C-alpha positions in Angstrom: 92.0 -15.1 27.3 94.5 -18.0 27.1 92.8 -21.3 26.4 94.0 -24.6 27.8 95.1 -26.6 24.8 93.7 -29.9 26.2 90.2 -28.3 25.9 90.9 -26.2 22.8 92.0 -29.2 20.8 89.8 -31.8 22.3 88.0 -33.9 19.6 84.3 -33.2 19.4 83.2 -36.3 17.5 84.0 -40.0 17.9 85.5 -40.1 14.4 88.0 -37.4 15.4 89.5 -39.4 18.3 92.9 -40.8 17.2 94.6 -44.0 18.3 91.5 -45.9 19.5 89.7 -46.7 16.3 88.6 -50.2 17.3 86.8 -48.7 20.3 85.3 -45.6 18.6 83.9 -47.7 15.8 81.9 -49.8 18.2 80.8 -46.7 20.2 79.7 -45.0 17.0 77.5 -48.0 16.2 75.9 -47.6 19.7 75.2 -44.0 19.0 73.6 -44.7 15.6 71.3 -47.3 17.2 70.4 -44.7 19.9 70.6 -47.4 22.5 73.5 -49.0 24.4 74.2 -50.7 27.8 76.1 -49.1 30.7 79.7 -48.5 29.6 83.0 -48.9 31.5 86.1 -47.2 30.0 89.3 -48.6 31.5 92.8 -47.4 30.8 95.6 -45.0 31.8 95.1 -41.2 31.9 95.1 -39.1 28.8 94.1 -41.7 26.2 90.6 -40.5 25.3 88.2 -41.9 27.9 86.6 -38.6 28.9 86.7 -37.4 25.3 84.8 -40.4 24.1 82.1 -40.0 26.8 81.6 -36.3 25.8 81.6 -37.2 22.1 78.9 -39.8 22.7 76.7 -37.2 24.5 77.2 -34.6 21.8 76.4 -37.0 18.9 73.5 -38.6 20.7 71.7 -35.5 22.1 72.8 -32.8 19.7 73.2 -29.1 20.5 71.5 -29.2 23.9 73.4 -32.3 25.0 74.2 -30.8 28.5 70.6 -30.9 29.4 70.7 -34.8 29.3 74.2 -35.3 30.6 75.6 -35.2 34.2 79.4 -35.3 34.7 80.9 -36.2 38.1 84.4 -36.9 39.2 84.4 -39.7 41.8 87.8 -38.6 43.1 86.3 -35.4 44.4 83.5 -37.2 46.3 84.4 -40.8 47.0 81.6 -41.6 49.5 78.1 -42.8 49.3 76.6 -39.3 49.6 77.4 -38.4 46.0 75.6 -41.6 44.9 72.5 -41.0 47.1 72.2 -37.3 46.3 73.6 -36.2 42.9 73.3 -39.5 41.0 70.0 -40.8 42.4 68.2 -37.4 41.9 69.4 -37.1 38.3 68.4 -40.7 37.6 64.8 -40.3 39.0 63.8 -37.8 36.3 63.0 -38.9 32.7 64.6 -37.6 29.6 62.7 -34.6 28.0 63.7 -35.9 24.6 61.4 -38.1 22.4 64.1 -39.6 20.2 66.4 -40.8 23.0 64.5 -42.2 26.1 67.4 -42.0 28.5 70.0 -39.5 29.9 73.7 -40.1 30.6 75.7 -40.0 33.8 79.4 -39.8 33.2 81.3 -40.9 36.3 85.0 -40.1 35.9 87.6 -41.9 38.0 84.9 -44.4 39.2 87.6 -46.6 40.7 88.0 -43.9 43.5 84.5 -44.7 44.8 84.4 -46.6 48.1 83.0 -50.2 48.2 79.9 -48.8 50.0 79.3 -46.2 47.3 79.8 -48.8 44.5 77.2 -51.1 46.2 74.7 -48.2 46.2 75.6 -47.3 42.6 74.9 -50.9 41.5 71.4 -50.7 42.9 70.7 -47.4 41.0 72.0 -49.0 37.8 69.4 -51.7 38.3 66.5 -49.5 39.3 66.8 -46.7 36.8 68.0 -48.5 33.7 65.0 -47.1 31.7 65.9 -43.5 32.4 69.7 -43.3 32.6 72.8 -44.9 31.2 76.1 -44.8 33.0 79.4 -44.2 31.4 82.2 -44.8 33.9 85.9 -44.3 33.4 88.7 -45.8 35.6 92.4 -46.4 35.5 92.1 -49.8 37.1 89.0 -51.9 36.3 90.0 -54.3 39.1 88.9 -51.7 41.6 85.4 -51.8 40.2 83.2 -54.4 42.0 82.2 -57.4 39.9 78.4 -56.7 40.0 79.0 -53.3 38.3 81.5 -54.7 35.7 79.0 -57.4 34.8 76.4 -54.7 34.0 78.7 -52.8 31.6 80.2 -53.2 28.2 83.9 -52.8 29.0 86.3 -51.0 26.7 90.0 -51.0 27.4 91.9 -47.9 26.1 95.6 -48.3 25.3 98.3 -45.7 25.7 98.6 -43.7 22.5 101.5 -44.8 20.2 104.4 -42.5 19.4 103.3 -41.7 15.9 99.8 -40.7 17.0 101.0 -38.4 19.8 103.6 -36.8 17.4 100.9 -36.3 14.7 98.6 -34.5 17.2 101.4 -32.3 18.5 102.5 -31.4 15.0 99.0 -30.2 14.2 98.9 -28.1 17.4 102.3 -26.6 16.7 101.2 -25.6 13.2 97.9 -24.1 14.4 99.7 -22.1 17.2 102.5 -21.0 14.9 105.7 -22.3 16.6 108.5 -24.7 15.7 109.4 -27.9 17.4 112.2 -30.2 16.5 112.3 -34.0 16.3 114.4 -34.4 19.5 111.8 -32.3 21.4 109.0 -34.6 20.2 110.9 -37.6 21.4 111.5 -36.3 24.9 107.8 -35.1 25.1 106.7 -38.6 24.3 109.1 -40.2 26.7 107.9 -37.9 29.5 104.2 -38.4 28.7 104.3 -42.2 27.9 101.2 -42.0 25.6 99.3 -39.6 27.9 98.0 -37.1 25.3 96.7 -34.7 28.0 100.1 -34.6 29.7 101.9 -34.2 26.3 99.7 -31.2 25.3 100.1 -29.6 28.7 103.9 -29.9 28.5 103.9 -28.6 25.0 101.9 -25.6 26.0 104.2 -24.9 28.8 107.2 -25.0 26.5 105.6 -22.9 23.8 104.7 -20.2 26.4 108.4 -19.4 26.7 109.6 -19.6 23.1 108.5 -20.0 19.5 111.3 -22.5 18.8 110.8 -25.6 21.1 113.9 -27.7 21.3 114.9 -30.6 23.5 116.6 -28.3 25.9 113.4 -26.3 26.3 111.4 -29.4 27.0 114.0 -30.6 29.5 113.6 -27.4 31.5 109.9 -27.9 31.7 109.5 -31.6 32.4 110.2 -33.3 35.8 111.8 -36.2 34.0 115.3 -37.6 33.8 116.8 -38.6 30.5 116.5 -42.4 30.0 120.3 -42.5 29.5 120.8 -40.9 32.9 118.7 -43.5 34.6 120.4 -46.3 32.6 123.8 -45.1 33.7 122.8 -45.1 37.4 121.4 -48.6 37.1 124.4 -50.0 35.3 126.7 -48.3 37.8 124.9 -50.0 40.7 124.8 -53.4 39.0 128.6 -53.1 38.5 128.9 -52.9 42.3 129.7 -49.2 42.5 127.0 -48.3 45.0 128.4 -45.0 46.3 129.0 -43.7 42.8 125.4 -44.7 41.7 124.0 -43.1 44.8 125.8 -39.8 44.1 124.6 -39.8 40.5 121.0 -40.5 41.5 121.1 -37.6 44.1 122.3 -35.3 41.3 119.6 -36.3 39.0 116.9 -36.0 41.6 118.0 -32.4 42.5 118.5 -31.3 38.9 115.1 -32.5 37.7 113.1 -32.1 40.8 112.0 -35.7 40.8 110.0 -37.5 43.5 111.0 -40.9 44.7 108.1 -42.5 42.9 109.1 -40.8 39.6 112.5 -42.3 40.0 111.3 -45.8 40.8 109.0 -45.7 37.7 111.9 -44.7 35.4 114.3 -47.3 36.9 111.7 -50.1 36.4 111.2 -49.0 32.8 115.0 -48.9 32.1 115.7 -52.3 33.7 113.8 -54.1 30.9 116.1 -52.5 28.3 119.3 -53.8 29.9 121.4 -56.5 28.3 121.3 -58.8 31.4 119.9 -62.2 32.2 116.1 -62.6 32.4 116.3 -63.7 36.0 118.1 -60.6 37.0 115.4 -58.4 35.2 112.8 -60.3 37.2 114.6 -59.6 40.4 115.1 -55.9 39.6 111.4 -55.6 38.9 110.5 -57.3 42.2 112.8 -54.9 44.1 111.3 -51.9 42.4 107.8 -53.0 43.4 108.9 -53.7 47.0 110.6 -50.3 47.4 107.7 -48.5 45.7 105.4 -50.0 48.2 107.6 -48.8 51.1 107.5 -45.2 49.7 103.7 -45.3 49.3 103.5 -46.4 52.9 105.4 -43.3 54.0 109.0 -44.3 54.2 111.8 -41.7 53.5 112.3 -41.6 49.8 116.1 -40.9 49.8 116.7 -43.8 52.2 114.6 -46.2 50.2 116.2 -45.2 46.9 119.7 -45.7 48.4 118.6 -49.1 49.8 117.2 -50.0 46.3 120.6 -49.2 44.7 122.3 -51.2 47.4 120.2 -54.2 46.5 121.1 -53.7 42.8 124.8 -53.7 43.8 124.4 -57.0 45.6 123.3 -58.7 42.3 126.9 -58.3 41.0 127.9 -61.2 43.3 125.0 -63.5 42.1 
């Protein structure tokens, strides 16, 4: 049976988690004391939030850790029912252990919960603090209501740096017995942006087709335009050549199978690398945000991207 590498190579202990040492050191101290407050892990996807929660449970409860651990994904059930039923029922019962007097509820993607569900969750956190500790993960802590945040120790996870991601991918490639060159590593990191889960999934997809992973192999797998391609499109538009920029953008979208939001994200990233005045960078960023909002609201992606390039072309006259 083929294992998913994100699970096969998931760290089992806090000390095995790379790139978040300031956080894992504090969490390890909590585990050693066998007592800690509710925890809120905030940060982008694939940086170790879920892994840290699972490692805490393993180290705190030992071999039978699953008996004292409930994992729920709030994005699957956003409403109040999951709080009233699953969470409240688990919180009512005491821990069967003598050494650790509480159980753990891990609520992944807690920022997906509705305001009503979060209000109900806050009351459970107050009423059952003797029997349960919550560990919540989210991408955006601003979407968690203030009363919940104030009851938690908040840890902010950062995207993993390039050297950490590369080191982990090297270990995996050696363990799995395939080669991967430096250019392939660079493109994998650019495509994953510090998301280790995404990087591992992309690498597994590449390695399933060949034992010699090159940049060309990675390019065929990822839905990601080369940074130089996006840079050329932006520069062409800023030079006032709107139609040429639009044609190049359409070619890139078709070739790589990109969504409009993918393109906006890459354009915004590349604009900050351009050798242009700061005020122009600010205006480009504002425009990216405006047109991203239009897409999220349901506007036609091709029309909005063309309009964005038209706005870029206007800046030539400023």
